[in-house]
N, C-alpha and C positions, 0 to 999 in steps of 0.2 A: 725659623730655626724650631722654636718653641712648639709653633703649630705642627712641624714635620713632626715632631717626637711624640707629640701627645698623640697622633693619629697612628705613629708606630707603634706606642704602648696600648693605646687602644685597641689595635686588629691584633697585636699581640694575643691581648687577654679575653677577646671577643670575638675573634674571628669563626670559630665554627657556631657560633650562636646566630652571629649576623647572616651567615652562607646558611642554614634552615630556616630560621625569618625570612628571606627573602626567596626561598625555594617555594616555600608554603604561601608567599603572597602571591608567584606569579601564578602557583595553581589556582589560587582562589579567584582571580585575575580571568583565568582563561575560562573557568568553570560559572563565572558570572556571566563573562562574554558569551560563550554558546547560548545559556539560558535566555538572555537576553534576544539573539540573533535565529533562537529556534522558532521554525513556523508554527502556527497554531491552526493544524490542516482540519477542515471540514469533512473531507471523504477520502477514502482510501481505493484507491483503483487498482488492480496490478493484472498486467497482461500477460500470460504464458504460452511460449510458441517462438516459433522459427523465422517471422515472417518480421523484416525489417523494418524498424521505423524511424524514420530521419528528424532529425534537429527540428525539421519545419511540420512534419506531424505531430510533433510530443507539444509545439506551441499549439498546436490547431484543438489539440485533445484537451489540452487544459483550458483553453477560451471556451469548447464546446460546453465541458462542464463548469467553467465560470457563468455562463448566461443563464444557467437554471437558475442563480440565487438562491441558491439551498444554502445556508446558514447554520450551523449544527452548535454555535459557541458564542453565536450574539456579541460577535464582535462587526456585523455589517459588511465582512468581505465573504468572499466565496474562494477558499482556498484550495485548492486541490494537489493531494500525492499520489500521481500515479507514477509507477512502476513496472519495468519489463523482467523478466524473470528469462531468460534464453532456455530454448527446449529443443533440438533438434533431430528432426524425423529422417532426414536423406541418410539413407544410407552410406552412401560415400562420401558423407564429411567427415574427415580425418580428426575433427575435433569432437564427433557425436559424444563418444563415450564421457569422455572428460566434463565437456560442458553439460551433458545430460545429468551426471552423476553431482554437481552440485546444486542443478535446479530440483533433483529430489532430496539433498540434504535443507534447503531453504523448504522445500512445502511438506517437508515428514511433520512440520510443526506447525503448520498450516491452520490448522485450530485455535491457537493459541496469539496468532498474529493479528496486527491493528487491520488489515485489508478485508474489506469485507465482497466488494463487489470483484468480480474475477473474469477477463476475459479472456479463454483458451482455444488452444486448438486443438479439433477435437480427438483427436490421437491422445491427447496429454489427459482431457478431461475423460477419458475412457480407462483412463488407470485410476483415475480419484474416484470416480463416481459412486462407488460402492463403501465409501470411506467412511460416509456418514456426517459428511462433513459440509453438506450442502442441503440448503431449505429447498422442499417439495414445493413446486412452483403454487398447488393447490393450497399451500398457508401461506403464499404471499398475495393471491390475485383472488376475487371474490367471483370472478366472472372466466369466461371459457375465452383461453390463448393458444388453444391447438393448432393457429393458424401460423405462429413464429413457435410453437415449442419444438425443440430439438427431440426431449425425452422428458420424464416427470421432476428434473430436475433442472433442466436447461431453455435457456432460449438462443434461437439462432440471431445473432449479434447481428449481420447482417440485415433481417428482415425487422429490427425494430424502428421504433419513430425518431429513435435519438441518433442511430446508424445513417440513417436515409437523410435527416435534414439537417445532418451538422455536417458544414464544409471542411474536406480537409480530408474525410474517409475512405479514401480511393484504395490505403495499402490493405484496408477490413477482407479477409478473403473467406468466400461461402461457409466454408466449415469452420468458421470460429464462432464459439458458443459462448455464452453468459452465464453466470451462475451466482448467486448468493449463499456466502457464507455461513453457518451458523453461529449465533456465540458461544463461547465456551462452554457455557453455564447451563446448554439445553444437550450436551451429549452425556450428564452424568449428574443423579438428584443430588449426587454429594459435593456438588461445588456451587458454592455460595456466590448468588446472584450481585453481583457489581452494579449499583446504578449506572454506572457511569457507559458499562458494558451494555447494558439493557438499553440507555439511550443510544448508543451508536449505532446498534444492529438495528432498531427501528427508525433511527435518520435512514440508514441505507437499504432499508428494504425502501422503505418511501422512494430513495432515489431509485431505486431498480424498477421500480412501477411506473414511475417518471418517465425512464431510459427506455420503456418499452413499448409503454400508451402515448409516447409524447405530452 
């Protein structure tokens, strides 16, 4: 009875401090758990278009990038962040307006996002090619790549050695192009260079070249 009375008395006087402390303890535990489980990605690639990518295709893509063995953070692993943004070209698709509105919202801040290599349906690419977001091929390669070039910024992905030699790329349509997004600091001299951003851009530039030439 004494213990029960002590608990009741303690709860009466300290109920809210206990609730508040418990709440923050749970929040901290969740944050720490998320930080510990967060993947430390080496490369960030995004596909924008309407071609269906199955789970099998997705795993094939990841394995293909992992086989490059490129490691940007020195953890001796190659971890790939591959994302698809749906963009519908089919005028008969009843979800076209809704899906494309979400895609445009995502791509409106393209320059500031972590993704550097973009695979895009040509129709989508044409909407953004003049946005100043993509690196010119002449600044990526020090040799002629006109045999696989789509224009001054993009190469035809299906013609790259990476696509030709990687298993599971049957989903790739002929009109998909590959581009390299410029680093944020390249759009204006007023934007301060972040060493990590510089490193990430250069890493993806080398990856882009490797994908093109094999």
